[in-house]
PDB file of N, CA, C and O in Angstrom:
ATOM      1  N   PHE A   1      95.726 -74.274  66.081  1.00  0.00           N
ATOM      2  CA  PHE A   1      94.472 -73.911  66.642  1.00  0.00           C
ATOM      3  C   PHE A   1      95.191 -72.350  67.093  1.00  0.00           C
ATOM      4  O   PHE A   1      96.126 -72.144  67.866  1.00  0.00           O
ATOM      5  N   MET A   2      94.650 -71.706  66.569  1.00  0.00           N
ATOM      6  CA  MET A   2      94.199 -70.667  67.271  1.00  0.00           C
ATOM      7  C   MET A   2      92.974 -69.068  67.840  1.00  0.00           C
ATOM      8  O   MET A   2      92.098 -68.954  66.982  1.00  0.00           O
ATOM      9  N   ALA A   3      92.870 -68.381  68.564  1.00  0.00           N
ATOM     10  CA  ALA A   3      92.144 -67.906  69.301  1.00  0.00           C
ATOM     11  C   ALA A   3      92.526 -66.463  69.647  1.00  0.00           C
ATOM     12  O   ALA A   3      93.624 -66.060  70.033  1.00  0.00           O
ATOM     13  N   THR A   4      91.149 -65.608  69.384  1.00  0.00           N
ATOM     14  CA  THR A   4      91.096 -64.059  69.548  1.00  0.00           C
ATOM     15  C   THR A   4      90.181 -63.386  70.295  1.00  0.00           C
ATOM     16  O   THR A   4      89.045 -63.858  70.256  1.00  0.00           O
ATOM     17  N   PHE A   5      90.414 -62.052  71.218  1.00  0.00           N
ATOM     18  CA  PHE A   5      88.748 -62.322  71.925  1.00  0.00           C
ATOM     19  C   PHE A   5      89.489 -60.716  72.616  1.00  0.00           C
ATOM     20  O   PHE A   5      90.425 -60.654  73.413  1.00  0.00           O
ATOM     21  N   GLY A   6      88.773 -59.629  72.053  1.00  0.00           N
ATOM     22  CA  GLY A   6      88.840 -58.232  73.264  1.00  0.00           C
ATOM     23  C   GLY A   6      87.122 -57.788  74.044  1.00  0.00           C
ATOM     24  O   GLY A   6      86.037 -58.286  74.341  1.00  0.00           O
ATOM     25  N   ALA A   7      87.730 -56.778  74.062  1.00  0.00           N
ATOM     26  CA  ALA A   7      86.521 -56.143  74.777  1.00  0.00           C
ATOM     27  C   ALA A   7      87.472 -54.127  74.418  1.00  0.00           C
ATOM     28  O   ALA A   7      88.626 -53.708  74.335  1.00  0.00           O
ATOM     29  N   GLN A   8      86.212 -53.596  74.337  1.00  0.00           N
ATOM     30  CA  GLN A   8      86.348 -51.809  74.063  1.00  0.00           C
ATOM     31  C   GLN A   8      85.325 -51.426  74.906  1.00  0.00           C
ATOM     32  O   GLN A   8      84.265 -52.051  74.913  1.00  0.00           O
ATOM     33  N   TYR A   9      85.586 -50.143  75.862  1.00  0.00           N
ATOM     34  CA  TYR A   9      85.025 -49.442  76.269  1.00  0.00           C
ATOM     35  C   TYR A   9      85.254 -48.002  75.646  1.00  0.00           C
ATOM     36  O   TYR A   9      86.423 -47.632  75.756  1.00  0.00           O
ATOM     37  N   ASN A  10      84.179 -46.865  74.851  1.00  0.00           N
ATOM     38  CA  ASN A  10      84.334 -45.600  75.049  1.00  0.00           C
ATOM     39  C   ASN A  10      83.429 -44.868  76.010  1.00  0.00           C
ATOM     40  O   ASN A  10      82.571 -45.331  76.761  1.00  0.00           O
ATOM     41  N   PHE A  11      83.812 -43.626  75.818  1.00  0.00           N
ATOM     42  CA  PHE A  11      83.565 -43.073  76.384  1.00  0.00           C
ATOM     43  C   PHE A  11      83.837 -41.418  75.387  1.00  0.00           C
ATOM     44  O   PHE A  11      84.741 -40.713  74.938  1.00  0.00           O
ATOM     45  N   LYS A  12      81.807 -41.529  75.518  1.00  0.00           N
ATOM     46  CA  LYS A  12      81.342 -39.939  74.023  1.00  0.00           C
ATOM     47  C   LYS A  12      81.928 -39.872  72.438  1.00  0.00           C
ATOM     48  O   LYS A  12      81.842 -38.922  71.660  1.00  0.00           O
ATOM     49  N   ASP A  13      82.657 -41.420  72.176  1.00  0.00           N
ATOM     50  CA  ASP A  13      83.742 -41.606  70.660  1.00  0.00           C
ATOM     51  C   ASP A  13      84.472 -40.942  71.189  1.00  0.00           C
ATOM     52  O   ASP A  13      84.921 -40.281  70.252  1.00  0.00           O
ATOM     53  N   MET A  14      84.971 -40.597  72.090  1.00  0.00           N
ATOM     54  CA  MET A  14      86.439 -39.719  71.995  1.00  0.00           C
ATOM     55  C   MET A  14      87.074 -40.874  72.480  1.00  0.00           C
ATOM     56  O   MET A  14      87.178 -41.862  71.753  1.00  0.00           O
ATOM     57  N   LEU A  15      87.661 -40.855  74.024  1.00  0.00           N
ATOM     58  CA  LEU A  15      88.618 -41.609  74.456  1.00  0.00           C
ATOM     59  C   LEU A  15      87.889 -43.453  74.506  1.00  0.00           C
ATOM     60  O   LEU A  15      86.713 -43.816  74.527  1.00  0.00           O
ATOM     61  N   PHE A  16      88.649 -43.933  74.508  1.00  0.00           N
ATOM     62  CA  PHE A  16      88.607 -45.623  74.101  1.00  0.00           C
ATOM     63  C   PHE A  16      89.671 -46.668  75.086  1.00  0.00           C
ATOM     64  O   PHE A  16      90.873 -46.718  74.825  1.00  0.00           O
ATOM     65  N   VAL A  17      89.174 -47.328  76.021  1.00  0.00           N
ATOM     66  CA  VAL A  17      90.517 -48.279  76.781  1.00  0.00           C
ATOM     67  C   VAL A  17      90.147 -49.740  75.632  1.00  0.00           C
ATOM     68  O   VAL A  17      89.164 -49.931  74.916  1.00  0.00           O
ATOM     69  N   ARG A  18      91.175 -50.438  75.813  1.00  0.00           N
ATOM     70  CA  ARG A  18      91.277 -51.447  75.278  1.00  0.00           C
ATOM     71  C   ARG A  18      91.854 -52.435  75.745  1.00  0.00           C
ATOM     72  O   ARG A  18      93.017 -52.057  75.889  1.00  0.00           O
ATOM     73  N   ALA A  19      91.731 -54.101  76.276  1.00  0.00           N
ATOM     74  CA  ALA A  19      91.612 -55.150  76.274  1.00  0.00           C
ATOM     75  C   ALA A  19      91.390 -56.411  74.970  1.00  0.00           C
ATOM     76  O   ALA A  19      90.435 -56.743  74.267  1.00  0.00           O
ATOM     77  N   GLY A  20      92.894 -56.889  75.113  1.00  0.00           N
ATOM     78  CA  GLY A  20      92.288 -58.561  73.845  1.00  0.00           C
ATOM     79  C   GLY A  20      93.454 -59.106  74.596  1.00  0.00           C
ATOM     80  O   GLY A  20      94.275 -58.659  75.397  1.00  0.00           O
ATOM     81  N   TYR A  21      93.223 -60.158  74.066  1.00  0.00           N
ATOM     82  CA  TYR A  21      93.669 -61.381  74.363  1.00  0.00           C
ATOM     83  C   TYR A  21      94.271 -62.755  73.105  1.00  0.00           C
ATOM     84  O   TYR A  21      93.325 -63.346  72.583  1.00  0.00           O
ATOM     85  N   HIS A  22      94.982 -62.995  72.875  1.00  0.00           N
ATOM     86  CA  HIS A  22      95.807 -63.478  71.823  1.00  0.00           C
ATOM     87  C   HIS A  22      95.983 -65.248  72.291  1.00  0.00           C
ATOM     88  O   HIS A  22      96.668 -65.543  73.270  1.00  0.00           O
ATOM     89  N   LEU A  23      95.364 -66.184  71.559  1.00  0.00           N
ATOM     90  CA  LEU A  23      95.729 -67.245  71.963  1.00  0.00           C
ATOM     91  C   LEU A  23      96.519 -68.267  70.921  1.00  0.00           C
ATOM     92  O   LEU A  23      96.146 -68.265  69.749  1.00  0.00           O
ATOM     93  N   GLY A  24      97.574 -69.114  71.315  1.00  0.00           N
ATOM     94  CA  GLY A  24      98.078 -69.653  70.297  1.00  0.00           C
ATOM     95  C   GLY A  24      99.116 -70.556  70.849  1.00  0.00           C
ATOM     96  O   GLY A  24     100.102 -70.215  71.502  1.00  0.00           O
ATOM     97  N   LEU A  25      98.561 -72.444  70.301  1.00  0.00           N
ATOM     98  CA  LEU A  25      99.168 -72.830  71.099  1.00  0.00           C
ATOM     99  C   LEU A  25     100.578 -73.005  70.536  1.00  0.00           C
ATOM    100  O   LEU A  25     100.943 -72.455  69.496  1.00  0.00           O
ATOM    101  N   LYS A  26     101.402 -73.857  71.332  1.00  0.00           N
ATOM    102  CA  LYS A  26     102.852 -74.150  70.865  1.00  0.00           C
ATOM    103  C   LYS A  26     103.556 -74.017  69.903  1.00  0.00           C
ATOM    104  O   LYS A  26     104.644 -73.455  69.776  1.00  0.00           O
ATOM    105  N   ASP A  27     102.425 -74.966  68.650  1.00  0.00           N
ATOM    106  CA  ASP A  27     103.109 -74.932  67.340  1.00  0.00           C
ATOM    107  C   ASP A  27     101.741 -73.908  66.650  1.00  0.00           C
ATOM    108  O   ASP A  27     101.135 -74.630  65.858  1.00  0.00           O
ATOM    109  N   ALA A  28     101.466 -73.308  66.675  1.00  0.00           N
ATOM    110  CA  ALA A  28     101.267 -72.099  66.097  1.00  0.00           C
ATOM    111  C   ALA A  28     102.145 -70.317  65.826  1.00  0.00           C
ATOM    112  O   ALA A  28     102.627 -69.528  66.640  1.00  0.00           O
ATOM    113  N   PRO A  29     102.056 -70.288  64.764  1.00  0.00           N
ATOM    114  CA  PRO A  29     102.637 -69.385  64.624  1.00  0.00           C
ATOM    115  C   PRO A  29     103.317 -68.201  65.032  1.00  0.00           C
ATOM    116  O   PRO A  29     104.483 -67.812  64.969  1.00  0.00           O
ATOM    117  N   ILE A  30     101.929 -67.607  65.599  1.00  0.00           N
ATOM    118  CA  ILE A  30     101.963 -66.451  66.413  1.00  0.00           C
ATOM    119  C   ILE A  30     101.764 -66.743  68.518  1.00  0.00           C
ATOM    120  O   ILE A  30     100.811 -66.694  69.295  1.00  0.00           O
ATOM    121  N   PRO A  31     102.462 -66.877  68.581  1.00  0.00           N
ATOM    122  CA  PRO A  31     102.134 -67.081  70.338  1.00  0.00           C
ATOM    123  C   PRO A  31     101.095 -66.533  71.271  1.00  0.00           C
ATOM    124  O   PRO A  31     100.883 -65.356  70.982  1.00  0.00           O
ATOM    125  N   SER A  32     100.460 -66.892  72.155  1.00  0.00           N
ATOM    126  CA  SER A  32      99.623 -65.851  73.276  1.00  0.00           C
ATOM    127  C   SER A  32     100.143 -64.802  73.411  1.00  0.00           C
ATOM    128  O   SER A  32     101.368 -64.876  73.312  1.00  0.00           O
ATOM    129  N   TYR A  33      99.686 -63.649  73.631  1.00  0.00           N
ATOM    130  CA  TYR A  33      99.989 -63.011  74.223  1.00  0.00           C
ATOM    131  C   TYR A  33      98.624 -61.910  74.931  1.00  0.00           C
ATOM    132  O   TYR A  33      97.410 -62.114  74.911  1.00  0.00           O
ATOM    133  N   LEU A  34      99.233 -60.981  75.395  1.00  0.00           N
ATOM    134  CA  LEU A  34      98.094 -60.496  76.014  1.00  0.00           C
ATOM    135  C   LEU A  34      98.053 -59.412  75.779  1.00  0.00           C
ATOM    136  O   LEU A  34      99.219 -59.022  75.830  1.00  0.00           O
ATOM    137  N   SER A  35      97.032 -58.127  75.387  1.00  0.00           N
ATOM    138  CA  SER A  35      97.203 -56.772  74.672  1.00  0.00           C
ATOM    139  C   SER A  35      96.103 -55.689  75.955  1.00  0.00           C
ATOM    140  O   SER A  35      95.117 -56.053  76.597  1.00  0.00           O
ATOM    141  N   VAL A  36      96.848 -54.225  75.922  1.00  0.00           N
ATOM    142  CA  VAL A  36      96.088 -53.070  76.660  1.00  0.00           C
ATOM    143  C   VAL A  36      95.953 -52.023  75.520  1.00  0.00           C
ATOM    144  O   VAL A  36      96.556 -52.151  74.455  1.00  0.00           O
ATOM    145  N   GLY A  37      95.182 -51.048  75.784  1.00  0.00           N
ATOM    146  CA  GLY A  37      95.441 -50.050  74.999  1.00  0.00           C
ATOM    147  C   GLY A  37      94.605 -48.904  75.394  1.00  0.00           C
ATOM    148  O   GLY A  37      93.734 -49.179  76.220  1.00  0.00           O
ATOM    149  N   LEU A  38      94.693 -47.212  74.839  1.00  0.00           N
ATOM    150  CA  LEU A  38      94.399 -46.678  74.713  1.00  0.00           C
ATOM    151  C   LEU A  38      94.292 -45.844  73.725  1.00  0.00           C
ATOM    152  O   LEU A  38      95.272 -45.588  73.026  1.00  0.00           O
ATOM    153  N   GLY A  39      92.985 -45.239  73.490  1.00  0.00           N
ATOM    154  CA  GLY A  39      93.251 -44.511  72.077  1.00  0.00           C
ATOM    155  C   GLY A  39      91.883 -43.022  72.617  1.00  0.00           C
ATOM    156  O   GLY A  39      91.327 -42.945  73.713  1.00  0.00           O
ATOM    157  N   GLY A  40      91.668 -41.884  71.200  1.00  0.00           N
ATOM    158  CA  GLY A  40      91.952 -40.443  71.572  1.00  0.00           C
ATOM    159  C   GLY A  40      91.404 -40.484  69.783  1.00  0.00           C
ATOM    160  O   GLY A  40      91.879 -41.099  68.829  1.00  0.00           O
ATOM    161  N   SER A  41      90.474 -39.745  69.861  1.00  0.00           N
ATOM    162  CA  SER A  41      89.697 -39.430  68.862  1.00  0.00           C
ATOM    163  C   SER A  41      89.313 -38.196  68.882  1.00  0.00           C
ATOM    164  O   SER A  41      88.436 -38.179  69.746  1.00  0.00           O
ATOM    165  N   PHE A  42      89.486 -36.629  68.254  1.00  0.00           N
ATOM    166  CA  PHE A  42      89.154 -35.203  67.875  1.00  0.00           C
ATOM    167  C   PHE A  42      89.074 -34.619  66.642  1.00  0.00           C
ATOM    168  O   PHE A  42      90.079 -34.616  65.932  1.00  0.00           O
ATOM    169  N   ALA A  43      87.863 -34.030  66.190  1.00  0.00           N
ATOM    170  CA  ALA A  43      88.446 -33.593  64.863  1.00  0.00           C
ATOM    171  C   ALA A  43      88.648 -34.607  64.031  1.00  0.00           C
ATOM    172  O   ALA A  43      89.724 -34.172  63.619  1.00  0.00           O
ATOM    173  N   GLY A  44      88.495 -35.709  63.371  1.00  0.00           N
ATOM    174  CA  GLY A  44      89.366 -36.434  63.196  1.00  0.00           C
ATOM    175  C   GLY A  44      90.072 -36.519  63.009  1.00  0.00           C
ATOM    176  O   GLY A  44      90.375 -36.435  61.819  1.00  0.00           O
ATOM    177  N   VAL A  45      91.299 -36.835  64.231  1.00  0.00           N
ATOM    178  CA  VAL A  45      92.721 -37.278  63.788  1.00  0.00           C
ATOM    179  C   VAL A  45      92.251 -38.165  65.657  1.00  0.00           C
ATOM    180  O   VAL A  45      91.664 -37.818  66.682  1.00  0.00           O
ATOM    181  N   HIS A  46      93.224 -39.845  64.950  1.00  0.00           N
ATOM    182  CA  HIS A  46      93.117 -40.351  65.840  1.00  0.00           C
ATOM    183  C   HIS A  46      94.266 -41.271  66.300  1.00  0.00           C
ATOM    184  O   HIS A  46      94.898 -41.940  65.483  1.00  0.00           O
ATOM    185  N   ILE A  47      94.654 -41.303  68.270  1.00  0.00           N
ATOM    186  CA  ILE A  47      96.183 -41.537  68.287  1.00  0.00           C
ATOM    187  C   ILE A  47      95.571 -42.985  69.138  1.00  0.00           C
ATOM    188  O   ILE A  47      94.581 -43.050  69.866  1.00  0.00           O
ATOM    189  N   ASP A  48      96.442 -43.970  68.796  1.00  0.00           N
ATOM    190  CA  ASP A  48      96.273 -45.246  69.371  1.00  0.00           C
ATOM    191  C   ASP A  48      97.247 -45.407  70.080  1.00  0.00           C
ATOM    192  O   ASP A  48      98.159 -44.609  69.864  1.00  0.00           O
ATOM    193  N   VAL A  49      97.495 -46.518  71.253  1.00  0.00           N
ATOM    194  CA  VAL A  49      98.737 -46.750  71.623  1.00  0.00           C
ATOM    195  C   VAL A  49      98.531 -47.873  72.766  1.00  0.00           C
ATOM    196  O   VAL A  49      98.072 -47.872  73.909  1.00  0.00           O
ATOM    197  N   SER A  50      99.150 -48.927  71.810  1.00  0.00           N
ATOM    198  CA  SER A  50      98.799 -50.181  72.780  1.00  0.00           C
ATOM    199  C   SER A  50     100.174 -50.927  73.243  1.00  0.00           C
ATOM    200  O   SER A  50     101.133 -50.377  72.701  1.00  0.00           O
ATOM    201  N   TYR A  51     100.513 -51.886  73.981  1.00  0.00           N
ATOM    202  CA  TYR A  51     101.026 -52.278  74.648  1.00  0.00           C
ATOM    203  C   TYR A  51     100.856 -53.550  74.760  1.00  0.00           C
ATOM    204  O   TYR A  51      99.774 -53.668  75.335  1.00  0.00           O
ATOM    205  N   LEU A  52     101.459 -55.004  74.465  1.00  0.00           N
ATOM    206  CA  LEU A  52     101.393 -55.948  74.404  1.00  0.00           C
ATOM    207  C   LEU A  52     102.973 -57.009  75.384  1.00  0.00           C
ATOM    208  O   LEU A  52     104.148 -56.715  75.603  1.00  0.00           O
ATOM    209  N   THR A  53     102.062 -58.319  75.723  1.00  0.00           N
ATOM    210  CA  THR A  53     103.344 -58.389  77.029  1.00  0.00           C
ATOM    211  C   THR A  53     102.851 -60.288  76.879  1.00  0.00           C
ATOM    212  O   THR A  53     102.248 -61.031  76.104  1.00  0.00           O
ATOM    213  N   ALA A  54     103.354 -60.325  77.771  1.00  0.00           N
ATOM    214  CA  ALA A  54     103.077 -62.135  78.306  1.00  0.00           C
ATOM    215  C   ALA A  54     103.623 -62.664  76.724  1.00  0.00           C
ATOM    216  O   ALA A  54     102.807 -63.231  75.997  1.00  0.00           O
ATOM    217  N   SER A  55     104.945 -62.457  76.283  1.00  0.00           N
ATOM    218  CA  SER A  55     104.773 -62.910  75.491  1.00  0.00           C
ATOM    219  C   SER A  55     106.594 -63.148  74.806  1.00  0.00           C
ATOM    220  O   SER A  55     107.024 -62.194  74.157  1.00  0.00           O
ATOM    221  N   GLN A  56     107.409 -64.214  74.962  1.00  0.00           N
ATOM    222  CA  GLN A  56     108.496 -64.492  74.434  1.00  0.00           C
ATOM    223  C   GLN A  56     109.293 -63.446  72.972  1.00  0.00           C
ATOM    224  O   GLN A  56     110.248 -62.677  72.863  1.00  0.00           O
ATOM    225  N   THR A  57     108.445 -63.891  72.255  1.00  0.00           N
ATOM    226  CA  THR A  57     108.693 -62.702  70.973  1.00  0.00           C
ATOM    227  C   THR A  57     107.746 -61.378  70.941  1.00  0.00           C
ATOM    228  O   THR A  57     107.974 -60.327  71.541  1.00  0.00           O
ATOM    229  N   LEU A  58     107.190 -61.522  70.523  1.00  0.00           N
ATOM    230  CA  LEU A  58     105.878 -60.334  71.439  1.00  0.00           C
ATOM    231  C   LEU A  58     106.266 -59.326  72.477  1.00  0.00           C
ATOM    232  O   LEU A  58     106.028 -58.118  72.441  1.00  0.00           O
ATOM    233  N   GLY A  59     107.027 -60.135  73.598  1.00  0.00           N
ATOM    234  CA  GLY A  59     106.389 -58.679  74.772  1.00  0.00           C
ATOM    235  C   GLY A  59     107.117 -58.006  75.149  1.00  0.00           C
ATOM    236  O   GLY A  59     108.318 -58.051  74.880  1.00  0.00           O
ATOM    237  N   ASN A  60     106.453 -57.035  76.028  1.00  0.00           N
ATOM    238  CA  ASN A  60     106.677 -56.068  76.322  1.00  0.00           C
ATOM    239  C   ASN A  60     107.334 -55.080  74.873  1.00  0.00           C
ATOM    240  O   ASN A  60     108.414 -54.493  74.795  1.00  0.00           O
ATOM    241  N   THR A  61     106.043 -55.203  73.678  1.00  0.00           N
ATOM    242  CA  THR A  61     106.093 -54.293  73.282  1.00  0.00           C
ATOM    243  C   THR A  61     104.916 -52.655  72.873  1.00  0.00           C
ATOM    244  O   THR A  61     103.730 -52.716  73.197  1.00  0.00           O
ATOM    245  N   ILE A  62     105.493 -51.319  72.154  1.00  0.00           N
ATOM    246  CA  ILE A  62     104.518 -50.600  73.329  1.00  0.00           C
ATOM    247  C   ILE A  62     104.431 -50.301  71.254  1.00  0.00           C
ATOM    248  O   ILE A  62     105.361 -49.858  70.579  1.00  0.00           O
ATOM    249  N   ALA A  63     103.096 -50.702  70.751  1.00  0.00           N
ATOM    250  CA  ALA A  63     102.826 -50.066  69.594  1.00  0.00           C
ATOM    251  C   ALA A  63     102.004 -47.585  69.575  1.00  0.00           C
ATOM    252  O   ALA A  63     101.268 -46.902  70.287  1.00  0.00           O
ATOM    253  N   VAL A  64     102.711 -47.408  68.497  1.00  0.00           N
ATOM    254  CA  VAL A  64     101.503 -46.332  68.981  1.00  0.00           C
ATOM    255  C   VAL A  64     101.045 -45.679  67.133  1.00  0.00           C
ATOM    256  O   VAL A  64     101.856 -45.900  66.234  1.00  0.00           O
ATOM    257  N   SER A  65      99.796 -44.961  66.841  1.00  0.00           N
ATOM    258  CA  SER A  65      99.379 -45.214  65.597  1.00  0.00           C
ATOM    259  C   SER A  65      98.781 -43.557  65.596  1.00  0.00           C
ATOM    260  O   SER A  65      98.344 -42.983  66.594  1.00  0.00           O
ATOM    261  N   LEU A  66      98.901 -42.900  64.046  1.00  0.00           N
ATOM    262  CA  LEU A  66      98.023 -41.818  64.500  1.00  0.00           C
ATOM    263  C   LEU A  66      97.799 -42.422  63.153  1.00  0.00           C
ATOM    264  O   LEU A  66      98.258 -43.251  62.367  1.00  0.00           O
ATOM    265  N   GLY A  67      96.111 -40.888  63.447  1.00  0.00           N
ATOM    266  CA  GLY A  67      95.243 -41.377  61.579  1.00  0.00           C
ATOM    267  C   GLY A  67      94.583 -40.589  62.029  1.00  0.00           C
ATOM    268  O   GLY A  67      94.333 -40.167  63.158  1.00  0.00           O
ATOM    269  N   TYR A  68      94.042 -40.227  60.189  1.00  0.00           N
ATOM    270  CA  TYR A  68      92.916 -39.061  59.931  1.00  0.00           C
ATOM    271  C   TYR A  68      91.477 -39.092  59.162  1.00  0.00           C
ATOM    272  O   TYR A  68      91.291 -38.879  57.964  1.00  0.00           O
ATOM    273  N   ALA A  69      90.807 -39.313  59.849  1.00  0.00           N
ATOM    274  CA  ALA A  69      89.393 -39.709  58.732  1.00  0.00           C
ATOM    275  C   ALA A  69      88.704 -38.641  58.617  1.00  0.00           C
ATOM    276  O   ALA A  69      88.348 -37.971  59.586  1.00  0.00           O
ATOM    277  N   PHE A  70      88.376 -38.301  57.123  1.00  0.00           N
ATOM    278  CA  PHE A  70      88.140 -37.190  56.580  1.00  0.00           C
ATOM    279  C   PHE A  70      87.042 -37.523  55.400  1.00  0.00           C
ATOM    280  O   PHE A  70      86.612 -36.618  54.684  1.00  0.00           O
TER     281      PHE A  70
END
């Protein structure tokens, strides 16, 4: 059994604050973890930074993404 939920707040579609939780039971392929993140968007360019914690395999992971929408 696995379940995921999260929330996002955006300010003027330019700044985003996100948080989420993934629940994975002991025999699940992906363990439980908590994630928090920030994102920004300006002139079609998007940057997102997230931090994963509370997991032995994914704990203390920082992910950064950069994108462009046209």
